[in-house]
mmCIF file of the N, C-alpha and C atoms, coordinates in Angstrom:
data_MODEL
# 
_entry.id   MODEL 
# 
loop_
_atom_site.group_PDB 
_atom_site.id 
_atom_site.type_symbol 
_atom_site.label_atom_id 
_atom_site.label_alt_id 
_atom_site.label_comp_id 
_atom_site.label_asym_id 
_atom_site.label_entity_id 
_atom_site.label_seq_id 
_atom_site.pdbx_PDB_ins_code 
_atom_site.Cartn_x 
_atom_site.Cartn_y 
_atom_site.Cartn_z 
_atom_site.occupancy 
_atom_site.B_iso_or_equiv 
_atom_site.pdbx_formal_charge 
_atom_site.auth_seq_id 
_atom_site.auth_comp_id 
_atom_site.auth_asym_id 
_atom_site.auth_atom_id 
_atom_site.pdbx_PDB_model_num 
ATOM 1   N N  . MET A 1 1  ? 107.426 86.128  152.229 1.00 0.00 ? 1  MET A N  1 
ATOM 2   C CA . MET A 1 1  ? 106.897 87.035  153.130 1.00 0.00 ? 1  MET A CA 1 
ATOM 3   C C  . MET A 1 1  ? 107.535 88.406  152.807 1.00 0.00 ? 1  MET A C  1 
ATOM 4   N N  . PRO A 1 2  ? 106.835 89.312  152.857 1.00 0.00 ? 2  PRO A N  1 
ATOM 5   C CA . PRO A 1 2  ? 107.523 90.810  152.419 1.00 0.00 ? 2  PRO A CA 1 
ATOM 6   C C  . PRO A 1 2  ? 108.422 91.379  153.454 1.00 0.00 ? 2  PRO A C  1 
ATOM 7   N N  . VAL A 1 3  ? 109.277 92.105  153.197 1.00 0.00 ? 3  VAL A N  1 
ATOM 8   C CA . VAL A 1 3  ? 110.285 92.678  154.003 1.00 0.00 ? 3  VAL A CA 1 
ATOM 9   C C  . VAL A 1 3  ? 110.020 94.093  154.065 1.00 0.00 ? 3  VAL A C  1 
ATOM 10  N N  . ARG A 1 4  ? 109.929 94.769  155.445 1.00 0.00 ? 4  ARG A N  1 
ATOM 11  C CA . ARG A 1 4  ? 109.665 96.121  155.652 1.00 0.00 ? 4  ARG A CA 1 
ATOM 12  C C  . ARG A 1 4  ? 111.004 96.965  155.385 1.00 0.00 ? 4  ARG A C  1 
ATOM 13  N N  . TYR A 1 5  ? 110.674 98.242  155.230 1.00 0.00 ? 5  TYR A N  1 
ATOM 14  C CA . TYR A 1 5  ? 111.937 99.111  154.895 1.00 0.00 ? 5  TYR A CA 1 
ATOM 15  C C  . TYR A 1 5  ? 112.734 99.182  156.361 1.00 0.00 ? 5  TYR A C  1 
ATOM 16  N N  . SER A 1 6  ? 112.102 98.963  157.449 1.00 0.00 ? 6  SER A N  1 
ATOM 17  C CA . SER A 1 6  ? 112.836 98.958  158.686 1.00 0.00 ? 6  SER A CA 1 
ATOM 18  C C  . SER A 1 6  ? 113.711 97.770  158.698 1.00 0.00 ? 6  SER A C  1 
ATOM 19  N N  . GLU A 1 7  ? 113.179 96.612  158.110 1.00 0.00 ? 7  GLU A N  1 
ATOM 20  C CA . GLU A 1 7  ? 114.083 95.399  158.137 1.00 0.00 ? 7  GLU A CA 1 
ATOM 21  C C  . GLU A 1 7  ? 115.287 95.621  157.328 1.00 0.00 ? 7  GLU A C  1 
ATOM 22  N N  . PHE A 1 8  ? 114.954 96.196  156.100 1.00 0.00 ? 8  PHE A N  1 
ATOM 23  C CA . PHE A 1 8  ? 115.833 96.458  155.085 1.00 0.00 ? 8  PHE A CA 1 
ATOM 24  C C  . PHE A 1 8  ? 117.190 97.244  155.819 1.00 0.00 ? 8  PHE A C  1 
ATOM 25  N N  . TRP A 1 9  ? 116.701 98.290  156.354 1.00 0.00 ? 9  TRP A N  1 
ATOM 26  C CA . TRP A 1 9  ? 117.669 99.196  156.921 1.00 0.00 ? 9  TRP A CA 1 
ATOM 27  C C  . TRP A 1 9  ? 118.375 98.377  158.203 1.00 0.00 ? 9  TRP A C  1 
ATOM 28  N N  . ASP A 1 10 ? 117.814 97.680  158.940 1.00 0.00 ? 10 ASP A N  1 
ATOM 29  C CA . ASP A 1 10 ? 118.383 96.913  159.983 1.00 0.00 ? 10 ASP A CA 1 
ATOM 30  C C  . ASP A 1 10 ? 119.490 95.944  159.381 1.00 0.00 ? 10 ASP A C  1 
ATOM 31  N N  . ALA A 1 11 ? 119.050 95.369  158.196 1.00 0.00 ? 11 ALA A N  1 
ATOM 32  C CA . ALA A 1 11 ? 119.883 94.379  157.551 1.00 0.00 ? 11 ALA A CA 1 
ATOM 33  C C  . ALA A 1 11 ? 121.116 95.097  157.069 1.00 0.00 ? 11 ALA A C  1 
ATOM 34  N N  . VAL A 1 12 ? 121.012 96.187  156.452 1.00 0.00 ? 12 VAL A N  1 
ATOM 35  C CA . VAL A 1 12 ? 122.120 97.068  155.915 1.00 0.00 ? 12 VAL A CA 1 
ATOM 36  C C  . VAL A 1 12 ? 122.999 97.452  156.972 1.00 0.00 ? 12 VAL A C  1 
ATOM 37  N N  . VAL A 1 13 ? 122.772 97.834  158.245 1.00 0.00 ? 13 VAL A N  1 
ATOM 38  C CA . VAL A 1 13 ? 123.646 98.220  159.115 1.00 0.00 ? 13 VAL A CA 1 
ATOM 39  C C  . VAL A 1 13 ? 124.308 96.867  159.792 1.00 0.00 ? 13 VAL A C  1 
ATOM 40  N N  . ASP A 1 14 ? 123.361 95.846  160.014 1.00 0.00 ? 14 ASP A N  1 
ATOM 41  C CA . ASP A 1 14 ? 124.046 94.674  160.485 1.00 0.00 ? 14 ASP A CA 1 
ATOM 42  C C  . ASP A 1 14 ? 125.247 94.049  159.563 1.00 0.00 ? 14 ASP A C  1 
ATOM 43  N N  . VAL A 1 15 ? 124.903 94.148  158.275 1.00 0.00 ? 15 VAL A N  1 
ATOM 44  C CA . VAL A 1 15 ? 125.939 93.741  157.349 1.00 0.00 ? 15 VAL A CA 1 
ATOM 45  C C  . VAL A 1 15 ? 127.191 94.548  157.077 1.00 0.00 ? 15 VAL A C  1 
ATOM 46  N N  . PHE A 1 16 ? 126.899 95.744  156.741 1.00 0.00 ? 16 PHE A N  1 
ATOM 47  C CA . PHE A 1 16 ? 127.827 96.877  156.237 1.00 0.00 ? 16 PHE A CA 1 
ATOM 48  C C  . PHE A 1 16 ? 128.169 97.699  157.347 1.00 0.00 ? 16 PHE A C  1 
ATOM 49  N N  . GLY A 1 17 ? 127.483 97.980  158.323 1.00 0.00 ? 17 GLY A N  1 
ATOM 50  C CA . GLY A 1 17 ? 127.613 99.193  159.224 1.00 0.00 ? 17 GLY A CA 1 
ATOM 51  C C  . GLY A 1 17 ? 126.827 100.322 158.783 1.00 0.00 ? 17 GLY A C  1 
ATOM 52  N N  . GLU A 1 18 ? 126.605 101.134 159.743 1.00 0.00 ? 18 GLU A N  1 
ATOM 53  C CA . GLU A 1 18 ? 125.825 102.372 159.537 1.00 0.00 ? 18 GLU A CA 1 
ATOM 54  C C  . GLU A 1 18 ? 126.407 103.231 158.569 1.00 0.00 ? 18 GLU A C  1 
ATOM 55  N N  . ARG A 1 19 ? 127.729 103.617 158.503 1.00 0.00 ? 19 ARG A N  1 
ATOM 56  C CA . ARG A 1 19 ? 128.180 104.627 157.733 1.00 0.00 ? 19 ARG A CA 1 
ATOM 57  C C  . ARG A 1 19 ? 128.309 104.133 156.187 1.00 0.00 ? 19 ARG A C  1 
ATOM 58  N N  . MET A 1 20 ? 129.034 102.765 156.123 1.00 0.00 ? 20 MET A N  1 
ATOM 59  C CA . MET A 1 20 ? 129.432 102.272 154.880 1.00 0.00 ? 20 MET A CA 1 
ATOM 60  C C  . MET A 1 20 ? 128.038 101.832 154.352 1.00 0.00 ? 20 MET A C  1 
ATOM 61  N N  . GLY A 1 21 ? 127.029 101.233 155.026 1.00 0.00 ? 21 GLY A N  1 
ATOM 62  C CA . GLY A 1 21 ? 125.734 100.706 154.463 1.00 0.00 ? 21 GLY A CA 1 
ATOM 63  C C  . GLY A 1 21 ? 124.970 102.085 153.735 1.00 0.00 ? 21 GLY A C  1 
ATOM 64  N N  . ARG A 1 22 ? 125.142 102.990 154.443 1.00 0.00 ? 22 ARG A N  1 
ATOM 65  C CA . ARG A 1 22 ? 124.421 104.342 153.768 1.00 0.00 ? 22 ARG A CA 1 
ATOM 66  C C  . ARG A 1 22 ? 125.071 104.664 152.409 1.00 0.00 ? 22 ARG A C  1 
ATOM 67  N N  . VAL A 1 23 ? 126.428 104.734 152.430 1.00 0.00 ? 23 VAL A N  1 
ATOM 68  C CA . VAL A 1 23 ? 127.084 105.056 151.266 1.00 0.00 ? 23 VAL A CA 1 
ATOM 69  C C  . VAL A 1 23 ? 126.644 103.848 150.138 1.00 0.00 ? 23 VAL A C  1 
ATOM 70  N N  . LEU A 1 24 ? 126.704 102.629 150.505 1.00 0.00 ? 24 LEU A N  1 
ATOM 71  C CA . LEU A 1 24 ? 126.315 101.544 149.588 1.00 0.00 ? 24 LEU A CA 1 
ATOM 72  C C  . LEU A 1 24 ? 124.823 101.827 148.984 1.00 0.00 ? 24 LEU A C  1 
ATOM 73  N N  . VAL A 1 25 ? 123.917 102.087 149.793 1.00 0.00 ? 25 VAL A N  1 
ATOM 74  C CA . VAL A 1 25 ? 122.597 102.369 149.474 1.00 0.00 ? 25 VAL A CA 1 
ATOM 75  C C  . VAL A 1 25 ? 122.501 103.478 148.513 1.00 0.00 ? 25 VAL A C  1 
ATOM 76  N N  . ASP A 1 26 ? 123.250 104.542 148.841 1.00 0.00 ? 26 ASP A N  1 
ATOM 77  C CA . ASP A 1 26 ? 122.999 105.935 148.139 1.00 0.00 ? 26 ASP A CA 1 
ATOM 78  C C  . ASP A 1 26 ? 123.742 105.909 146.797 1.00 0.00 ? 26 ASP A C  1 
ATOM 79  N N  . GLU A 1 27 ? 125.062 105.022 146.672 1.00 0.00 ? 27 GLU A N  1 
ATOM 80  C CA . GLU A 1 27 ? 126.040 105.349 145.645 1.00 0.00 ? 27 GLU A CA 1 
ATOM 81  C C  . GLU A 1 27 ? 126.189 104.187 144.831 1.00 0.00 ? 27 GLU A C  1 
ATOM 82  N N  . GLN A 1 28 ? 126.074 102.856 145.304 1.00 0.00 ? 28 GLN A N  1 
ATOM 83  C CA . GLN A 1 28 ? 126.463 101.841 144.509 1.00 0.00 ? 28 GLN A CA 1 
ATOM 84  C C  . GLN A 1 28 ? 125.466 101.590 143.606 1.00 0.00 ? 28 GLN A C  1 
ATOM 85  N N  . VAL A 1 29 ? 125.857 101.566 142.372 1.00 0.00 ? 29 VAL A N  1 
ATOM 86  C CA . VAL A 1 29 ? 124.883 101.226 141.201 1.00 0.00 ? 29 VAL A CA 1 
ATOM 87  C C  . VAL A 1 29 ? 124.918 99.756  141.056 1.00 0.00 ? 29 VAL A C  1 
ATOM 88  N N  . VAL A 1 30 ? 123.868 99.060  140.805 1.00 0.00 ? 30 VAL A N  1 
ATOM 89  C CA . VAL A 1 30 ? 123.576 97.753  140.793 1.00 0.00 ? 30 VAL A CA 1 
ATOM 90  C C  . VAL A 1 30 ? 122.910 97.351  139.623 1.00 0.00 ? 30 VAL A C  1 
ATOM 91  N N  . ASP A 1 31 ? 123.453 96.511  138.778 1.00 0.00 ? 31 ASP A N  1 
ATOM 92  C CA . ASP A 1 31 ? 123.183 96.123  137.623 1.00 0.00 ? 31 ASP A CA 1 
ATOM 93  C C  . ASP A 1 31 ? 121.785 95.539  137.581 1.00 0.00 ? 31 ASP A C  1 
ATOM 94  N N  . ALA A 1 32 ? 121.416 94.470  138.528 1.00 0.00 ? 32 ALA A N  1 
ATOM 95  C CA . ALA A 1 32 ? 120.179 93.803  138.588 1.00 0.00 ? 32 ALA A CA 1 
ATOM 96  C C  . ALA A 1 32 ? 119.068 94.851  139.057 1.00 0.00 ? 32 ALA A C  1 
ATOM 97  N N  . LEU A 1 33 ? 119.281 96.064  139.592 1.00 0.00 ? 33 LEU A N  1 
ATOM 98  C CA . LEU A 1 33 ? 118.370 97.014  139.691 1.00 0.00 ? 33 LEU A CA 1 
ATOM 99  C C  . LEU A 1 33 ? 118.075 97.930  138.713 1.00 0.00 ? 33 LEU A C  1 
ATOM 100 N N  . GLY A 1 34 ? 118.583 97.611  137.539 1.00 0.00 ? 34 GLY A N  1 
ATOM 101 C CA . GLY A 1 34 ? 118.314 98.312  136.350 1.00 0.00 ? 34 GLY A CA 1 
ATOM 102 C C  . GLY A 1 34 ? 119.332 99.591  136.337 1.00 0.00 ? 34 GLY A C  1 
ATOM 103 N N  . ASP A 1 35 ? 120.465 99.260  136.654 1.00 0.00 ? 35 ASP A N  1 
ATOM 104 C CA . ASP A 1 35 ? 121.630 100.216 136.885 1.00 0.00 ? 35 ASP A CA 1 
ATOM 105 C C  . ASP A 1 35 ? 121.108 101.441 137.744 1.00 0.00 ? 35 ASP A C  1 
ATOM 106 N N  . ARG A 1 36 ? 120.503 101.069 138.778 1.00 0.00 ? 36 ARG A N  1 
ATOM 107 C CA . ARG A 1 36 ? 120.211 102.184 139.850 1.00 0.00 ? 36 ARG A CA 1 
ATOM 108 C C  . ARG A 1 36 ? 120.902 101.710 141.149 1.00 0.00 ? 36 ARG A C  1 
ATOM 109 N N  . THR A 1 37 ? 120.744 102.765 141.933 1.00 0.00 ? 37 THR A N  1 
ATOM 110 C CA . THR A 1 37 ? 121.247 102.584 143.273 1.00 0.00 ? 37 THR A CA 1 
ATOM 111 C C  . THR A 1 37 ? 119.965 101.805 144.151 1.00 0.00 ? 37 THR A C  1 
ATOM 112 N N  . ALA A 1 38 ? 120.338 101.240 145.250 1.00 0.00 ? 38 ALA A N  1 
ATOM 113 C CA . ALA A 1 38 ? 119.381 100.854 146.064 1.00 0.00 ? 38 ALA A CA 1 
ATOM 114 C C  . ALA A 1 38 ? 118.330 101.915 146.529 1.00 0.00 ? 38 ALA A C  1 
ATOM 115 N N  . ALA A 1 39 ? 118.838 102.991 146.773 1.00 0.00 ? 39 ALA A N  1 
ATOM 116 C CA . ALA A 1 39 ? 118.034 104.093 147.097 1.00 0.00 ? 39 ALA A CA 1 
ATOM 117 C C  . ALA A 1 39 ? 117.019 104.544 146.006 1.00 0.00 ? 39 ALA A C  1 
ATOM 118 N N  . GLN A 1 40 ? 117.528 104.401 144.903 1.00 0.00 ? 40 GLN A N  1 
ATOM 119 C CA . GLN A 1 40 ? 116.629 104.901 143.771 1.00 0.00 ? 40 GLN A CA 1 
ATOM 120 C C  . GLN A 1 40 ? 115.669 103.929 143.376 1.00 0.00 ? 40 GLN A C  1 
ATOM 121 N N  . ALA A 1 41 ? 116.073 102.521 143.583 1.00 0.00 ? 41 ALA A N  1 
ATOM 122 C CA . ALA A 1 41 ? 115.183 101.394 143.431 1.00 0.00 ? 41 ALA A CA 1 
ATOM 123 C C  . ALA A 1 41 ? 114.115 101.326 144.354 1.00 0.00 ? 41 ALA A C  1 
ATOM 124 N N  . LEU A 1 42 ? 114.425 101.745 145.790 1.00 0.00 ? 42 LEU A N  1 
ATOM 125 C CA . LEU A 1 42 ? 113.408 101.862 146.935 1.00 0.00 ? 42 LEU A CA 1 
ATOM 126 C C  . LEU A 1 42 ? 112.403 102.984 146.551 1.00 0.00 ? 42 LEU A C  1 
ATOM 127 N N  . ALA A 1 43 ? 112.894 104.052 146.213 1.00 0.00 ? 43 ALA A N  1 
ATOM 128 C CA . ALA A 1 43 ? 112.050 105.256 145.899 1.00 0.00 ? 43 ALA A CA 1 
ATOM 129 C C  . ALA A 1 43 ? 111.230 105.144 144.671 1.00 0.00 ? 43 ALA A C  1 
ATOM 130 N N  . ALA A 1 44 ? 111.557 104.202 143.880 1.00 0.00 ? 44 ALA A N  1 
ATOM 131 C CA . ALA A 1 44 ? 110.739 103.823 142.594 1.00 0.00 ? 44 ALA A CA 1 
ATOM 132 C C  . ALA A 1 44 ? 109.598 102.750 143.042 1.00 0.00 ? 44 ALA A C  1 
ATOM 133 N N  . GLY A 1 45 ? 109.711 102.207 144.169 1.00 0.00 ? 45 GLY A N  1 
ATOM 134 C CA . GLY A 1 45 ? 108.609 101.358 144.577 1.00 0.00 ? 45 GLY A CA 1 
ATOM 135 C C  . GLY A 1 45 ? 109.099 99.985  144.530 1.00 0.00 ? 45 GLY A C  1 
ATOM 136 N N  . GLU A 1 46 ? 110.422 99.605  144.435 1.00 0.00 ? 46 GLU A N  1 
ATOM 137 C CA . GLU A 1 46 ? 110.819 98.163  144.122 1.00 0.00 ? 46 GLU A CA 1 
ATOM 138 C C  . GLU A 1 46 ? 110.715 97.610  145.585 1.00 0.00 ? 46 GLU A C  1 
ATOM 139 N N  . ASP A 1 47 ? 110.122 96.262  145.752 1.00 0.00 ? 47 ASP A N  1 
ATOM 140 C CA . ASP A 1 47 ? 110.352 95.447  147.016 1.00 0.00 ? 47 ASP A CA 1 
ATOM 141 C C  . ASP A 1 47 ? 111.533 95.605  147.796 1.00 0.00 ? 47 ASP A C  1 
ATOM 142 N N  . PRO A 1 48 ? 111.583 96.024  148.882 1.00 0.00 ? 48 PRO A N  1 
ATOM 143 C CA . PRO A 1 48 ? 112.851 96.050  149.770 1.00 0.00 ? 48 PRO A CA 1 
ATOM 144 C C  . PRO A 1 48 ? 113.560 94.760  149.725 1.00 0.00 ? 48 PRO A C  1 
ATOM 145 N N  . ARG A 1 49 ? 113.018 93.474  149.795 1.00 0.00 ? 49 ARG A N  1 
ATOM 146 C CA . ARG A 1 49 ? 113.685 92.304  149.832 1.00 0.00 ? 49 ARG A CA 1 
ATOM 147 C C  . ARG A 1 49 ? 114.306 92.131  148.452 1.00 0.00 ? 49 ARG A C  1 
ATOM 148 N N  . THR A 1 50 ? 113.807 92.361  147.216 1.00 0.00 ? 50 THR A N  1 
ATOM 149 C CA . THR A 1 50 ? 114.359 92.321  146.058 1.00 0.00 ? 50 THR A CA 1 
ATOM 150 C C  . THR A 1 50 ? 115.540 93.254  145.817 1.00 0.00 ? 50 THR A C  1 
ATOM 151 N N  . VAL A 1 51 ? 115.453 94.404  146.651 1.00 0.00 ? 51 VAL A N  1 
ATOM 152 C CA . VAL A 1 51 ? 116.685 95.466  146.540 1.00 0.00 ? 51 VAL A CA 1 
ATOM 153 C C  . VAL A 1 51 ? 117.761 94.721  147.335 1.00 0.00 ? 51 VAL A C  1 
ATOM 154 N N  . TRP A 1 52 ? 117.413 94.242  148.573 1.00 0.00 ? 52 TRP A N  1 
ATOM 155 C CA . TRP A 1 52 ? 118.449 93.825  149.509 1.00 0.00 ? 52 TRP A CA 1 
ATOM 156 C C  . TRP A 1 52 ? 119.250 92.599  148.867 1.00 0.00 ? 52 TRP A C  1 
ATOM 157 N N  . ARG A 1 53 ? 118.440 91.713  148.325 1.00 0.00 ? 53 ARG A N  1 
ATOM 158 C CA . ARG A 1 53 ? 119.146 90.553  147.562 1.00 0.00 ? 53 ARG A CA 1 
ATOM 159 C C  . ARG A 1 53 ? 119.947 90.913  146.442 1.00 0.00 ? 53 ARG A C  1 
ATOM 160 N N  . ALA A 1 54 ? 119.651 91.999  145.547 1.00 0.00 ? 54 ALA A N  1 
ATOM 161 C CA . ALA A 1 54 ? 120.344 92.404  144.538 1.00 0.00 ? 54 ALA A CA 1 
ATOM 162 C C  . ALA A 1 54 ? 121.644 93.162  145.017 1.00 0.00 ? 54 ALA A C  1 
ATOM 163 N N  . LEU A 1 55 ? 121.566 93.874  146.126 1.00 0.00 ? 55 LEU A N  1 
ATOM 164 C CA . LEU A 1 55 ? 122.691 94.659  146.710 1.00 0.00 ? 55 LEU A CA 1 
ATOM 165 C C  . LEU A 1 55 ? 123.816 93.654  147.256 1.00 0.00 ? 55 LEU A C  1 
ATOM 166 N N  . CYS A 1 56 ? 123.196 92.523  148.033 1.00 0.00 ? 56 CYS A N  1 
ATOM 167 C CA . CYS A 1 56 ? 124.167 91.479  148.468 1.00 0.00 ? 56 CYS A CA 1 
ATOM 168 C C  . CYS A 1 56 ? 124.834 90.849  147.421 1.00 0.00 ? 56 CYS A C  1 
ATOM 169 N N  . ASP A 1 57 ? 124.125 90.422  146.414 1.00 0.00 ? 57 ASP A N  1 
ATOM 170 C CA . ASP A 1 57 ? 124.824 89.699  145.214 1.00 0.00 ? 57 ASP A CA 1 
ATOM 171 C C  . ASP A 1 57 ? 125.810 90.596  144.692 1.00 0.00 ? 57 ASP A C  1 
ATOM 172 N N  . ALA A 1 58 ? 125.461 92.030  144.366 1.00 0.00 ? 58 ALA A N  1 
ATOM 173 C CA . ALA A 1 58 ? 126.435 92.766  143.818 1.00 0.00 ? 58 ALA A CA 1 
ATOM 174 C C  . ALA A 1 58 ? 127.655 92.863  144.747 1.00 0.00 ? 58 ALA A C  1 
ATOM 175 N N  . MET A 1 59 ? 127.498 92.867  146.240 1.00 0.00 ? 59 MET A N  1 
ATOM 176 C CA . MET A 1 59 ? 128.601 93.099  146.841 1.00 0.00 ? 59 MET A CA 1 
ATOM 177 C C  . MET A 1 59 ? 129.141 91.817  147.466 1.00 0.00 ? 59 MET A C  1 
ATOM 178 N N  . GLU A 1 60 ? 128.596 90.587  146.875 1.00 0.00 ? 60 GLU A N  1 
ATOM 179 C CA . GLU A 1 60 ? 129.151 89.112  147.215 1.00 0.00 ? 60 GLU A CA 1 
ATOM 180 C C  . GLU A 1 60 ? 129.139 88.837  148.728 1.00 0.00 ? 60 GLU A C  1 
ATOM 181 N N  . VAL A 1 61 ? 127.935 89.228  149.301 1.00 0.00 ? 61 VAL A N  1 
ATOM 182 C CA . VAL A 1 61 ? 127.729 88.893  150.640 1.00 0.00 ? 61 VAL A CA 1 
ATOM 183 C C  . VAL A 1 61 ? 127.316 87.596  150.801 1.00 0.00 ? 61 VAL A C  1 
ATOM 184 N N  . PRO A 1 62 ? 127.849 86.677  151.507 1.00 0.00 ? 62 PRO A N  1 
ATOM 185 C CA . PRO A 1 62 ? 127.436 85.234  151.524 1.00 0.00 ? 62 PRO A CA 1 
ATOM 186 C C  . PRO A 1 62 ? 126.066 85.092  152.115 1.00 0.00 ? 62 PRO A C  1 
ATOM 187 N N  . VAL A 1 63 ? 125.408 84.092  151.608 1.00 0.00 ? 63 VAL A N  1 
ATOM 188 C CA . VAL A 1 63 ? 123.866 84.171  152.027 1.00 0.00 ? 63 VAL A CA 1 
ATOM 189 C C  . VAL A 1 63 ? 123.740 83.810  153.403 1.00 0.00 ? 63 VAL A C  1 
ATOM 190 N N  . ALA A 1 64 ? 124.578 83.317  154.300 1.00 0.00 ? 64 ALA A N  1 
ATOM 191 C CA . ALA A 1 64 ? 124.526 82.918  155.764 1.00 0.00 ? 64 ALA A CA 1 
ATOM 192 C C  . ALA A 1 64 ? 124.716 84.316  156.336 1.00 0.00 ? 64 ALA A C  1 
ATOM 193 N N  . ARG A 1 65 ? 125.335 85.345  155.752 1.00 0.00 ? 65 ARG A N  1 
ATOM 194 C CA . ARG A 1 65 ? 125.499 86.678  156.577 1.00 0.00 ? 65 ARG A CA 1 
ATOM 195 C C  . ARG A 1 65 ? 124.277 87.803  156.240 1.00 0.00 ? 65 ARG A C  1 
ATOM 196 N N  . ARG A 1 66 ? 123.452 87.533  155.224 1.00 0.00 ? 66 ARG A N  1 
ATOM 197 C CA . ARG A 1 66 ? 122.549 88.449  154.528 1.00 0.00 ? 66 ARG A CA 1 
ATOM 198 C C  . ARG A 1 66 ? 121.569 89.090  155.589 1.00 0.00 ? 66 ARG A C  1 
ATOM 199 N N  . TRP A 1 67 ? 121.169 88.381  156.617 1.00 0.00 ? 67 TRP A N  1 
ATOM 200 C CA . TRP A 1 67 ? 120.034 88.875  157.553 1.00 0.00 ? 67 TRP A CA 1 
ATOM 201 C C  . TRP A 1 67 ? 120.533 88.757  159.104 1.00 0.00 ? 67 TRP A C  1 
ATOM 202 N N  . GLY A 1 68 ? 121.646 88.956  159.117 1.00 0.00 ? 68 GLY A N  1 
ATOM 203 C CA . GLY A 1 68 ? 122.392 88.984  160.521 1.00 0.00 ? 68 GLY A CA 1 
ATOM 204 C C  . GLY A 1 68 ? 122.361 87.704  161.300 1.00 0.00 ? 68 GLY A C  1 
ATOM 205 N N  . PRO A 1 69 ? 123.048 87.554  162.280 1.00 0.00 ? 69 PRO A N  1 
ATOM 206 C CA . PRO A 1 69 ? 123.310 86.387  163.108 1.00 0.00 ? 69 PRO A CA 1 
ATOM 207 C C  . PRO A 1 69 ? 121.974 86.043  163.917 1.00 0.00 ? 69 PRO A C  1 
ATOM 208 N N  . ASP A 1 70 ? 121.130 86.658  164.249 1.00 0.00 ? 70 ASP A N  1 
ATOM 209 C CA . ASP A 1 70 ? 120.076 86.414  164.841 1.00 0.00 ? 70 ASP A CA 1 
ATOM 210 C C  . ASP A 1 70 ? 118.650 86.142  164.206 1.00 0.00 ? 70 ASP A C  1 
ATOM 211 N N  . ARG A 1 71 ? 118.747 86.290  162.892 1.00 0.00 ? 71 ARG A N  1 
ATOM 212 C CA . ARG A 1 71 ? 117.587 86.333  161.976 1.00 0.00 ? 71 ARG A CA 1 
ATOM 213 C C  . ARG A 1 71 ? 117.726 85.103  160.996 1.00 0.00 ? 71 ARG A C  1 
ATOM 214 N N  . PRO A 1 72 ? 116.615 84.488  160.615 1.00 0.00 ? 72 PRO A N  1 
ATOM 215 C CA . PRO A 1 72 ? 116.448 83.462  159.688 1.00 0.00 ? 72 PRO A CA 1 
ATOM 216 C C  . PRO A 1 72 ? 116.821 84.050  158.389 1.00 0.00 ? 72 PRO A C  1 
ATOM 217 N N  . ALA A 1 73 ? 117.311 83.155  157.505 1.00 0.00 ? 73 ALA A N  1 
ATOM 218 C CA . ALA A 1 73 ? 117.434 83.525  156.112 1.00 0.00 ? 73 ALA A CA 1 
ATOM 219 C C  . ALA A 1 73 ? 115.950 83.741  155.522 1.00 0.00 ? 73 ALA A C  1 
ATOM 220 N N  . ARG A 1 74 ? 115.758 84.705  154.724 1.00 0.00 ? 74 ARG A N  1 
ATOM 221 C CA . ARG A 1 74 ? 114.420 84.865  153.917 1.00 0.00 ? 74 ARG A CA 1 
ATOM 222 C C  . ARG A 1 74 ? 114.512 84.343  152.510 1.00 0.00 ? 74 ARG A C  1 
# 
């Protein structure tokens, strides 16, 4: 199931908070994204789900927390 950009940003805010989430998306270079930031990967057309998983892996977010308390795991 594809993930929309709005769902990506909702998950970022749920897991990291609005301010820290924005910093991570804009500045955290992720090896699994080809040494790009999440923002760069999204701008290049990468699937938001792929970007989200890579960011979570890089930040060691437990699978159970990745989609927020009210959302099923994807």
